[in-house]
C-alpha positions in Angstrom: 19.2 44.1 44.7 19.4 41.6 41.8 16.7 42.6 39.1 15.7 38.9 38.8 15.1 38.6 42.5 13.0 41.6 42.4 10.9 40.3 39.6 10.4 36.9 41.2 9.4 38.7 44.5 6.7 40.7 42.6 5.2 37.6 41.1 2.4 36.2 43.4 2.7 32.2 44.0 -0.7 31.6 42.6 0.4 33.4 39.2 3.3 31.4 38.9 1.4 28.1 39.6 -1.1 28.8 36.9 1.7 29.4 34.5 3.1 26.1 35.3 -0.4 24.4 34.8 -0.9 26.0 31.4 2.8 25.1 30.3 2.2 21.5 31.7 -1.2 21.2 29.8 0.3 22.4 26.5 3.3 20.2 27.1 1.1 17.2 27.6 -1.2 18.0 24.6 1.6 18.3 22.3 3.3 15.1 23.4 0.1 13.4 23.0 -0.5 14.7 19.4 3.2 13.6 18.7 2.3 10.3 20.0 -0.8 10.0 17.9 1.0 11.3 14.8 3.6 8.6 15.1 1.0 5.8 15.6 -0.8 7.2 12.5 2.3 7.2 10.4 3.4 3.7 11.5 -0.2 2.5 10.9 -0.3 3.8 7.3 3.3 2.6 6.8 2.2 -1.1 8.1 -1.0 -0.9 6.1 0.7 0.0 3.0 3.6 -2.3 3.4 1.3 -5.3 2.7 0.7 -4.2 -0.9 4.4 -3.5 -1.4 5.4 -6.9 0.0 2.7 -8.7 -2.2 3.9 -6.7 -5.4 7.4 -7.5 -4.6 6.8 -11.3 -4.5 4.7 -11.3 -7.8 7.5 -9.4 -9.3 10.2 -12.0 -8.2 8.1 -14.6 -10.0 7.5 -12.4 -13.0 11.1 -11.3 -13.5 12.3 -15.0 -13.2 10.1 -15.8 -16.3 11.4 -13.1 -18.1 15.0 -14.2 -17.1 14.3 -17.8 -18.4 12.8 -16.2 -21.5 15.9 -14.1 -22.1 18.2 -17.1 -22.1 17.2 -18.1 -25.5 15.3 -20.7 -27.5 16.9 -23.5 -25.6 14.8 -22.7 -22.6 11.5 -22.3 -24.2 10.3 -25.8 -22.9 10.8 -24.1 -19.2 8.1 -21.3 -20.1 4.9 -23.4 -19.8 3.8 -21.4 -17.0 3.1 -18.0 -18.5 -0.6 -18.4 -18.2 -0.2 -19.1 -14.5 1.9 -16.0 -14.3 -0.9 -14.0 -15.7 -3.4 -15.7 -13.3 -1.1 -14.8 -10.3 -1.0 -11.1 -11.5 -4.8 -11.1 -11.7 -5.0 -12.5 -8.2 -2.6 -9.9 -6.9 -4.7 -7.1 -8.3 -7.9 -8.6 -7.0 -6.3 -9.0 -3.5 -5.0 -5.4 -3.8 -8.4 -4.0 -4.8 -10.3 -5.8 -2.0 -7.5 -4.7 0.6 -7.7 -1.1 -0.7 -11.6 -1.1 -0.4 -11.3 -2.5 3.0 -8.9 0.2 4.1 -11.3 2.8 2.9 -14.3 1.3 4.4 -12.8 0.9 7.8 -11.3 4.4 7.7 -7.9 3.3 8.3 -4.8 5.5 8.8 -4.1 5.4 5.2 -4.9 8.9 3.6 -8.2 8.4 1.8 -7.0 10.3 -1.2 -4.0 8.0 -1.6 -6.3 4.9 -1.1 -8.7 6.1 -4.0 -5.8 6.8 -6.1 -4.5 3.3 -5.8 -8.0 1.7 -6.2 -8.3 3.5 -9.6 -4.8 2.4 -10.6 -5.4 -1.2 -9.5 -8.8 -1.2 -11.2 -7.2 0.0 -14.4 -4.4 -2.8 -14.1 -7.1 -5.5 -13.4 -9.3 -4.5 -16.5 -6.2 -4.5 -18.7 -5.0 -7.8 -17.5 -8.5 -9.4 -17.5 -8.7 -8.2 -21.4 -5.3 -9.6 -22.0 -6.1 -12.9 -20.4 -9.3 -13.2 -22.4 -7.7 -12.6 -25.8 -4.5 -14.6 -25.2 -5.9 -17.6 -23.4 -9.6 -17.9 -23.5 -10.1 -16.8 -27.1 -7.1 -18.8 -28.4 -8.3 -21.9 -26.5 -11.7 -21.7 -28.0 -10.1 -21.0 -31.6 -7.8 -24.1 -31.0 -10.7 -26.2 -30.0 -12.8 -25.2 -33.0 -9.8 -25.9 -35.4 -9.5 -29.3 -33.8 -13.3 -30.2 -34.5 -12.9 -29.2 -38.2 -10.0 -31.6 -38.9 
């Protein structure tokens, strides 16, 4: 007699059925977990992609400005939009900050620790760029206006 057939003959049908049920449940549970993990990863990627795309568009504009500036003094007349570039960057940081706060408040699939890291990062950039904007454009504009009045 074949040892395998002897073993199979000793297993009661009910025991064999329970084993299949347990394996089916384990398989279904692990498949569901894998499916949820894939959705969470994709959701986090999609939610994070918005910030990357926004940042990419702003950098295309920014590096276009730098390209024109690097072409030399002949092209200085085309650089009138520096103030608007800074305004665009400020808007970018404002949008990013609001978006990240929404991600945290709605408990989206992006890891919270990563969201808080980026909130801190964006907040620092927002403060630095606001300070630059105030010093470069608002104070200079007020000083130029006061100088015109004195003349």
